[in-house]
N, C-alpha and C positions, 0 to 999 in steps of 0.2 A: 243289468248292464246299463252303463251311463253313456249317453250319446251327447257329444259336444257340438254345438252349432254356433257359427259366427253371426253376430247380430250387429248391424251398423248403428252407431250412436247418432241420434237425431240432432244433437247439439253441434256436432261437427259438420253437418251438411247444411244447416241453415245459415244465411248470410249474417255477417257481423254488423252491428251498428257502427256508424262512423261517417266521415265526410264522403260525399259522392265525388268521384273523379270526373269532373266535367272540364274540358279544355277551354270552353268559352267563358268560364268564370275567372280566368286569370287576368288580372289588371296589369297591363304593362305600359300604361300611360301615366304621365306626370299630371299635376294639378292643372297645368295650362294646356293639356291635350297632346303634348309631344311624347313620342315614344322614348321609353327608358331602355337603353341597351342592356341586355342581360349579360353578366360576366361569363366568360368562357372558363370552364374548369380545366386548368392545364396540368395539374398534378394532384395526387392524393397521397398523403403520408399518414402512417400510423404513429401517433404519439402515445406516450405512456406516463401520464401524470398520476401520482399517488398510487402506483401499483396497478391501476386498472387501464385497460386498453380503451382508447378513444380515437375516433376518426376525425382528423382535421383536414379540411379541404382548403387548398390554396387557390384563390380565384384571382385572375388577372383581368383587370378592366380593359375593355377594348378601346374606350375613349381616351383615358389618361395613361400615364406611365408611372412605374414604380419609382423612378428617379424624380426627385423634387426639382421644381423649376428654380429654386433659390440656391444655387451652388456657390454664391459669394461668401457664405458662412463657413464653408469647408476649409479646413486648414490641416495640412499633413502633420504639422507639429503637435496638434492636439490629439493625434491618433497614437494609441499606445501599441506596444509590441504585441500584446494579446489581441488587440483589434485586428492587427495585420495578419496574425497567424490564423485567426478565425476566418478572415476574408480569403485566405489561401485554401481553405477547406474545399471549396468548390472546384479548384484547379486540379487537386490530386484525386485520381480515380478511387472509387469506393474499395476496390479490391486491395489497392496499395495502402489505403488508410487502415483497412482491416488488418493487413499484415504487419504494419508498423505498430498498430495498437496491440496486437497479439504479442509482438516481440517485447514491447515495453512492459506489458502486464506480466509476461513470463519472467522477464529479467527482475522486475520488482518482487515477484513471488519468490524467486530463488534467493535474491538478496535478503529479503525479510526472513526467510527460513534459515539462511546462513547466519544472520545476526542472532536469531533466536537460539539456534544450536550453539553458536559461539559463546553467547552469554551464559547458557547453561553449563558449558564445558569450563568456562572461566570460573564460575561459581564452584564447581566441583573441585577444580585444582586449587583455588584459593582457600576453600574451607578445609581441604585435606592438608594443605601446607600449614594452616593454623593448628589443626588438631593433631597432626603427626609430626610436622617439622619442628615446631617450637619446642616441644618436650625433648625431642631428639637432640636439638642444638644445645639445649641447656645441659643435658646429660653428657654430651660430648665435651662441652666446655669444662664441666666439673672433672671429667676424667683427665683432661689435659692439665688441669691444675694439680691433680694428684700425681701425675707423671712428673711434672715440674718440681713438686715438693720432694718426691723420691730422689730425683736427680740432685737437688740441693743437699739432701741429707747425705747421699753418697759422696758428694763433693766435699762436704764438711768432714766426713770420716776419712777420706783420702788425705785431706789437708792436715787433719790432726795426726794421722799416722806418719806423714812425712815430717811434721814438726817434732813428733815424739822420737822418730828415728834420728833426726838431726840432734836433738838434745842428748840422746844416748851416745851418739857418735862423738859429741863434744866431751862428754864425761870420760869416755874411754880414751880419747886423745889427751886429755888433761892428766890422767893418771899415769 
């Protein structure tokens, strides 16, 4: 009989090499000895560049402001419609943006699918018309010509009989 026994791995229990976390080692002074204010982390966002998840931290400095001091170069005429729409993104709540985005994506998908199926249907109708309709139209036109020729022949026969009867009638009346 085999008895299984759990054995702890020594490599998992020993401390790993690396920097030692010592709070006194942190240098928060500038070269001239003044304290440097540490930025407060106000928000964290997940961004997704190149298909891999990456964490980007947005820091806001407590000393300065995100708005530049030189507002004299700003001109509303230089701003494009796209810039204004992007600036409105923060005003619209995320749930509303998600709903609008879903609506437009769904509409685009239905429209694209409709165009795809419509194009395929148009191809089937067009190729069927060329393969079946053109020979039928030629045969129909040929049959109409034959009917017209038969009508002309009957008309000529009727005309010749009438003229023959008139000639016979004239001969009988002359005698």
